[in-house]
C-alpha positions as CSV (number, residue, x, y, z in Angstrom):
1,G,-18.2,-63.4,32.2
2,V,-16.5,-59.9,32.0
3,L,-13.0,-61.2,32.7
4,M,-13.8,-64.3,29.7
5,L,-14.9,-61.7,27.2
6,L,-11.9,-59.6,27.7
7,T,-9.8,-62.1,27.4
8,A,-11.3,-63.4,24.5
9,A,-10.9,-60.4,22.7
10,V,-7.1,-59.8,23.2
11,I,-6.0,-64.0,22.9
12,L,-7.9,-64.0,19.9
13,G,-5.8,-61.5,18.4
14,G,-2.7,-63.1,18.4
15,I,0.8,-62.3,20.4
16,R,0.6,-58.6,18.9
17,R,-2.6,-57.5,20.4
18,I,-1.6,-59.4,23.7
19,A,1.8,-57.6,23.5
20,E,-0.2,-54.0,22.7
21,V,-2.0,-54.8,25.8
22,A,0.3,-55.9,28.1
23,S,2.7,-53.2,27.3
24,A,-0.1,-50.2,28.0
25,L,-0.9,-51.7,30.8
26,V,1.7,-53.6,32.8
27,P,3.4,-50.4,33.3
28,L,0.9,-47.8,34.3
29,M,0.1,-51.1,37.0
30,A,4.0,-50.6,38.5
31,L,4.5,-47.4,38.0
32,S,1.7,-46.8,40.6
33,Y,2.2,-49.5,42.7
34,L,6.0,-47.9,43.0
35,L,4.4,-44.6,43.5
36,A,2.1,-45.7,46.2
37,A,4.6,-47.7,48.2
38,G,7.3,-44.7,48.0
39,T,4.7,-42.2,49.0
40,I,3.9,-44.3,52.0
41,L,7.6,-45.2,53.2
42,Y,8.1,-41.8,52.9
43,L,5.5,-40.9,54.9
44,H,6.6,-43.2,57.4
45,C,10.5,-42.5,57.1
46,R,10.7,-42.7,60.8
47,E,9.1,-46.2,60.8
48,L,11.6,-47.5,58.2
49,T,14.9,-48.1,60.3
50,D,12.7,-49.8,62.9
51,A,11.4,-52.2,59.7
52,L,14.9,-52.6,58.3
53,H,16.3,-53.2,62.1
54,L,13.3,-56.0,62.3
55,I,14.4,-58.1,59.5
56,L,18.5,-58.1,60.0
57,V,16.9,-58.9,63.8
58,S,14.4,-61.8,62.7
59,T,16.9,-63.2,59.6
60,F,19.8,-64.0,61.9
61,D,17.5,-64.7,65.4
62,P,18.9,-68.1,66.7
63,K,16.0,-68.5,68.8
64,A,14.2,-67.7,65.5
65,A,16.4,-70.3,63.9
66,A,16.2,-73.3,66.4
67,G,12.2,-72.6,67.0
68,G,11.8,-73.3,62.8
69,V,14.4,-76.5,63.2
70,M,12.2,-78.0,66.5
71,G,9.1,-77.1,65.4
72,G,9.8,-79.5,62.3
73,I,8.1,-76.4,60.0
74,V,11.7,-75.2,57.5
75,W,10.6,-78.0,54.7
76,T,7.4,-76.4,54.7
77,A,8.8,-73.0,55.0
78,I,10.7,-73.6,52.3
79,R,8.5,-75.1,50.5
80,F,6.3,-72.0,50.3
81,G,8.9,-69.5,49.9
82,V,9.8,-71.6,46.5
83,A,6.8,-71.3,45.4
84,R,5.7,-68.3,46.0
85,G,9.0,-67.1,44.7
86,I,8.3,-68.8,41.3
87,F,5.4,-66.6,41.2
88,S,6.8,-63.7,41.5
89,N,9.6,-64.2,38.8
90,E,9.0,-67.6,36.9
91,A,12.9,-68.1,37.4
92,G,13.9,-71.7,36.2
93,L,10.3,-72.0,34.8
94,G,11.4,-71.4,31.1
95,S,8.3,-69.4,30.4
96,A,9.9,-66.4,29.9
97,P,12.1,-67.5,27.1
98,I,9.0,-68.0,25.0
99,A,8.5,-64.7,25.2
100,H,11.9,-63.3,24.9
101,A,12.0,-65.6,21.7
102,A,9.4,-63.6,20.5
103,A,11.5,-60.4,20.4
104,R,13.4,-59.4,17.5
105,T,16.8,-58.9,18.2
106,N,20.2,-60.4,16.4
107,D,22.1,-60.6,20.1
108,P,20.8,-63.3,22.7
109,V,23.2,-62.1,25.4
110,R,21.3,-58.2,25.3
111,Q,17.7,-60.3,25.4
112,G,18.8,-62.2,28.3
113,L,20.3,-59.3,30.2
114,V,16.4,-57.9,29.8
115,A,14.9,-60.6,30.9
116,M,16.9,-60.7,34.2
117,L,15.3,-57.5,35.0
118,G,12.4,-58.7,35.0
119,T,12.9,-60.9,37.8
120,F,15.0,-58.1,39.2
121,I,12.5,-55.5,39.6
122,D,9.5,-58.2,40.2
123,T,11.6,-59.7,42.9
124,L,14.1,-57.8,44.7
125,V,12.2,-54.0,44.2
126,I,8.7,-54.6,44.0
127,C,8.4,-57.2,47.1
128,T,11.0,-55.2,49.3
129,L,8.9,-52.5,48.9
130,T,5.7,-54.0,49.5
131,A,7.6,-56.0,52.7
132,L,8.5,-53.0,54.0
133,V,5.3,-51.3,53.9
134,I,3.6,-54.0,55.9
135,L,6.6,-53.8,58.0
136,V,6.1,-49.7,58.2
137,S,2.3,-49.9,58.9
138,G,2.9,-52.7,62.0
139,L,-0.1,-54.6,60.8
140,W,2.4,-57.6,59.7
141,D,1.6,-59.6,63.0
142,D,-2.4,-59.0,62.9
143,G,-3.1,-62.8,61.7
144,A,-3.8,-61.4,57.7
145,N,-1.7,-62.6,54.8
146,G,-1.0,-62.8,51.2
147,A,-3.2,-60.4,49.0
148,V,-5.1,-59.2,52.1
149,L,-2.7,-58.3,54.4
150,S,-1.4,-56.1,51.5
151,T,-4.4,-54.4,50.8
152,A,-4.8,-53.4,54.8
153,A,-0.6,-52.3,54.4
154,F,-1.2,-50.0,51.8
155,D,-4.9,-49.0,53.0
156,A,-3.7,-47.8,56.2
157,G,-0.4,-46.5,54.8
158,L,-2.4,-44.2,51.9
159,P,-5.7,-43.9,53.5
160,G,-8.7,-44.1,50.9
161,Y,-6.5,-44.9,48.3
162,G,-4.3,-47.7,49.2
163,A,-6.3,-50.0,49.1
164,Y,-7.4,-49.2,45.3
165,V,-4.3,-49.0,44.3
166,V,-3.5,-52.9,45.5
167,S,-6.8,-54.3,44.1
168,L,-6.5,-52.8,40.7
169,G,-3.0,-53.8,40.6
170,L,-3.7,-57.1,41.4
171,A,-6.7,-57.3,39.0
172,V,-4.2,-56.0,35.5
173,F,-1.8,-58.6,37.2
174,A,-4.0,-61.3,36.3
175,F,-5.7,-60.0,33.8
176,T,-2.2,-59.5,32.0
177,T,-0.7,-63.2,33.3
178,I,-3.7,-65.1,31.8
179,L,-3.0,-63.6,28.4
180,G,1.0,-64.4,28.7
181,W,0.6,-67.6,30.0
182,S,-2.0,-68.2,26.6
183,Y,0.6,-67.4,24.9
184,Y,2.9,-69.8,26.8
185,G,0.8,-72.4,26.2
186,E,0.1,-71.5,22.4
187,R,3.5,-71.5,21.6
188,C,4.0,-75.4,23.3
189,A,0.9,-76.7,21.7
190,E,1.7,-75.4,18.2
191,F,5.5,-77.4,18.6
192,L,3.6,-80.5,19.7
193,F,0.5,-80.5,17.3
194,G,0.8,-77.9,14.4
195,V,-0.6,-75.0,13.7
196,R,-3.7,-76.4,13.3
197,V,-4.5,-76.5,16.9
198,I,-3.8,-73.0,17.8
199,W,-7.2,-71.8,17.4
200,P,-8.9,-75.0,19.4
201,Y,-6.7,-73.8,22.2
202,R,-7.4,-70.3,22.4
203,L,-11.3,-71.3,22.8
204,L,-10.3,-74.3,25.4
205,W,-8.4,-71.4,27.6
206,I,-10.8,-68.5,27.4
207,G,-13.5,-71.9,28.2
208,A,-10.9,-72.4,31.1
209,V,-10.9,-68.5,32.7
210,P,-14.3,-68.9,34.7
211,L,-13.4,-72.4,35.7
212,G,-10.3,-70.7,37.6
213,A,-11.9,-67.5,38.7
214,L,-14.9,-69.8,40.1
215,G,-12.6,-72.5,42.0
216,K,-11.6,-73.4,45.5
217,L,-8.4,-71.1,46.2
218,N,-6.7,-74.0,48.1
219,L,-7.1,-76.1,45.2
220,I,-5.6,-74.0,42.4
221,W,-2.9,-73.2,44.4
222,L,-2.1,-77.0,44.6
223,V,-2.6,-77.5,41.0
224,A,-0.4,-74.6,40.3
225,D,2.2,-75.6,42.3
226,V,2.5,-79.1,41.2
227,M,2.3,-77.6,37.6
228,N,5.3,-75.6,38.0
229,A,7.6,-78.2,39.3
230,M,6.7,-80.7,36.5
231,M,8.0,-77.5,34.7
232,A,10.9,-76.7,36.2
233,L,12.1,-79.6,36.9
234,P,12.9,-80.7,33.1
235,N,14.1,-77.1,31.9
236,L,16.4,-76.8,35.0
237,I,18.0,-80.1,33.8
238,A,18.1,-78.5,30.0
239,L,19.6,-75.4,31.6
240,L,22.5,-77.7,32.8
241,F,23.4,-79.2,29.1
242,L,23.0,-75.5,27.7
243,S,25.4,-73.7,30.3
244,P,28.2,-74.3,28.0
245,V,26.7,-72.2,25.7
246,V,25.5,-70.0,27.8
247,F,29.2,-69.4,28.6
248,R,30.7,-69.4,25.0
249,L,28.1,-66.8,24.0
250,S,28.6,-64.1,26.9
251,R,32.0,-64.2,26.6
252,A,31.7,-63.6,23.2
253,S,29.8,-60.3,23.8
254,D,32.3,-59.3,26.1
């Protein structure tokens, strides 16, 4: 109920209020997370070399590759890897351009570079730091996964504080994701049905928040994976046709 009320208070104010809330929460969340991860890695700098060595050895270990092929789990690993990667940065879905299209700029190439910076920070910086924290904590093979594993690793690195950093970060991330995707859907609904659909759409979105919070996690993941694939396929096809435009604008900006 609280999450629904907070969502309503923001999205009923439109894109300006969404931008104000997100611009205040997201940098604070990211900086807190990066500071906590950096502190843990500094305190465990001796284990950092072993963690990097483990990553490299596991990557090029022929036994692991052969076991994956023989066990028939390669396709499963690829599917989950791609699905979770999309959740990390939304690359290829065509969703982030909706927000970047609302930016006040006359230079599409520069705005595209800003969009790519978000993918770099999400995937290469934050995800890499998270992986290293999990490895130096020594909990990477204890059977846990997902948010439970990340929370345990941060709490082991910063006892009494790490778990709160991850929990608050996840809460802020989930809240701002709800806000961002509400705007994406609103723009698409307006394009298809006109401005008259905006307020009914916002009310339906607010009403759906408790359903997502109380639904079964496996079902939600399954629905999200299917819907993401349905967005990615037409968007990737469109990118192929638009690639000449991208190349032309990129060359013109050099």
